[in-house]
Every structure is written in structure tokens, then in C-alpha cells.
C-alpha positions in Angstrom: 43.8 -30.9 -84.3 44.1 -34.7 -84.9 41.8 -37.5 -83.1 44.0 -39.3 -80.8 43.4 -42.8 -81.1 42.7 -44.3 -77.3 44.7 -47.3 -78.0 47.8 -45.4 -78.4 48.5 -43.6 -75.0 47.8 -46.3 -72.0 49.5 -44.3 -69.6 48.1 -41.7 -67.3 49.1 -38.6 -65.9 48.1 -36.2 -63.5 47.3 -32.3 -64.7 47.1 -29.9 -62.0 45.4 -26.7 -63.2 45.6 -23.3 -62.1 46.8 -23.7 -59.0 48.8 -20.8 -58.2 48.9 -19.0 -54.9 46.7 -15.8 -56.0 44.2 -18.0 -57.2 43.7 -20.3 -54.4 43.8 -17.6 -51.8 41.4 -15.6 -53.7 38.9 -17.8 -55.4 39.2 -21.2 -53.4 36.6 -20.9 -50.3 37.3 -24.4 -49.3 40.8 -24.8 -47.7 40.5 -28.3 -47.7 40.5 -28.6 -51.2 44.5 -27.7 -51.4 45.1 -29.9 -49.1 43.4 -32.7 -50.7 45.4 -31.7 -53.9 48.3 -32.2 -52.3 47.5 -35.4 -51.3 46.3 -36.5 -54.9 49.8 -35.0 -56.2 51.9 -37.3 -53.6 49.6 -40.5 -54.3 50.2 -39.8 -58.1 53.8 -39.3 -57.7 54.1 -42.7 -55.2 52.6 -44.7 -58.3 55.1 -42.8 -60.6 52.3 -40.7 -62.9 53.9 -37.8 -64.7 52.6 -34.8 -63.2 51.9 -31.5 -65.1 51.1 -28.2 -63.9 49.2 -25.9 -65.9 48.4 -22.0 -65.1 48.0 -19.2 -66.4 50.3 -17.2 -68.4 53.1 -15.2 -65.7 52.3 -17.4 -63.2 54.7 -20.6 -63.7 56.7 -19.5 -60.6 53.7 -19.0 -58.3 52.4 -22.7 -57.8 50.8 -22.8 -54.8 53.5 -24.5 -52.2 50.9 -27.4 -50.9 51.5 -28.6 -54.8 54.6 -27.4 -55.6 56.2 -28.9 -58.2 59.2 -31.4 -57.7 61.8 -31.2 -59.8 61.8 -32.1 -63.3 57.9 -31.3 -63.7 56.8 -29.1 -66.2 54.8 -26.0 -65.1 53.2 -24.3 -68.2 51.7 -20.9 -68.8 48.1 -21.0 -70.9 46.5 -18.0 -72.2 43.2 -19.5 -72.4 40.7 -21.4 -70.4 41.8 -25.0 -71.7 45.2 -26.4 -70.6 45.5 -27.6 -74.5 44.6 -24.3 -76.5 48.1 -22.3 -76.0 50.3 -24.9 -74.9 52.2 -27.9 -76.0 50.4 -29.9 -73.8 49.1 -32.8 -75.8 52.7 -33.2 -77.5 54.0 -33.9 -74.1 51.5 -36.1 -73.3 51.5 -38.1 -76.5 55.2 -38.2 -76.1 55.0 -39.7 -72.6 52.5 -42.4 -74.3 49.5 -40.9 -72.1 45.5 -41.9 -72.8 44.4 -41.5 -69.4 44.2 -37.7 -67.7 43.8 -37.9 -63.9 42.6 -33.8 -63.4 42.7 -31.9 -60.3 41.7 -27.9 -60.8 40.8 -24.6 -59.2 37.9 -23.3 -61.3 35.8 -26.4 -62.3 33.4 -24.3 -64.5 36.0 -22.5 -66.3 39.7 -24.3 -66.4 38.8 -27.9 -65.3 35.6 -28.2 -67.7 37.6 -26.3 -70.8 40.1 -28.8 -70.3 38.4 -32.0 -70.3 36.3 -31.3 -73.2 39.1 -30.7 -75.2 40.9 -33.7 -73.8 37.7 -35.9 -74.6 37.2 -34.4 -77.8 40.9 -35.1 -78.8 40.7 -39.0 -77.9 41.3 -39.0 -73.9 39.8 -41.0 -71.3 39.8 -38.3 -68.2 38.8 -38.9 -64.4 38.1 -35.4 -62.4 39.7 -35.7 -59.0 36.8 -34.2 -57.6 38.0 -33.5 -53.9 40.9 -31.6 -55.5 38.8 -29.6 -57.6 36.4 -26.8 -56.8 32.5 -28.1 -56.9 29.5 -26.8 -54.9 28.3 -30.2 -53.7 25.1 -28.7 -53.0 24.4 -28.5 -56.6 26.4 -31.7 -58.0 26.4 -32.3 -60.9 24.6 -28.9 -61.9 27.6 -27.1 -61.2 30.1 -29.1 -63.3 27.7 -28.3 -66.2 27.7 -32.0 -67.1 31.2 -33.1 -66.4 30.0 -36.2 -65.4 28.7 -37.0 -68.6 32.3 -36.7 -69.9 34.5 -37.7 -67.5 34.6 -39.9 -64.7 34.6 -37.6 -61.3 35.7 -39.3 -58.1 37.4 -38.3 -55.1 41.1 -39.5 -54.8 40.7 -42.5 -53.0 38.2 -44.1 -55.8 40.7 -43.2 -58.4 42.1 -46.9 -59.0 45.6 -45.0 -60.5 46.2 -43.2 -57.7 45.9 -46.3 -55.5 50.0 -48.0 -54.6 48.6 -51.1 -55.0 46.6 -50.0 -58.5 
């Protein structure tokens, strides 16, 4: 693994993690999370950010309908918690000139945390879209296991890269 020079990538990309129908329907206890993710994905598309999906291997055709990929948006299958470990995500992002990731995902203490840690370790700046990720706000930030220490954790409305007037 090589360290990514933050100056290399100036573009932002939006990562949609584990938003497979089975996972959302069986592990999300907040119906609003998928709706918020759909709004954030729409905002990312509106400002021209690349949107990339990463779901467990075998679920690539099962992305939740509220956040369904548009034509040409890649859906990668992974076999680990991190979206980087068993995919070509880093190569894709580098090829697009990305240096900043905006992350939305199911299983914050799993895939979101693992992907964020990996991304930071290889030089990406990361913002977690708090209203598009599962979070128990009653125990924030403890439920995020220190995620707030390595990434910005903000609702979509406060992420400047998602604003049309950005």
C-alpha cells in the first residue's frame, strides 16, 4: 500500500456503502436513513461528484431502490468490512483525481469506520454524511468509536461539497 499525496487529488467523490436492500431492511432501525442517503446522493449527482457504491460481494444487483445507481455509476462487491481491502476502489478514485471522500453507509461501526480508517491511512480526507449513516445519537460520539477524530462528521446540509452553490 502506498500513501496518497493529498495534493494529488482535489476532487471529491461520494461513497455509498452497504446500501443493499437486505441490509437496509434487516439492520436499519431508522427508515429515515435511506431517505437521507437518497437526498445526499441526489445532491452529489447535482454538483457532478462521482458516486461509487460498495456492497457485500453477491449483492451488486440488490442496491436499495431509494439510492439506486444511475447509469454508469459503479457498484463494487467487497468481501471485507473496508471498501478498499478487496476492491479496486483506490485505483478508481486516483484515476478520477479524488482526494476527498464523502461517505454514507449502513453499519457505521463496521464498514463506515473501516473504510474511513483505511482511506485516512492512505491519504484521503474524509467526511461522513451523518444523516445518511446509521448512528445512535443518544451515545454520540461513543457509538462511532472515535470516527469523529479522523473525519468530519456532518449532516448533508453542512457538507459544502454537496451544495449546488458550493
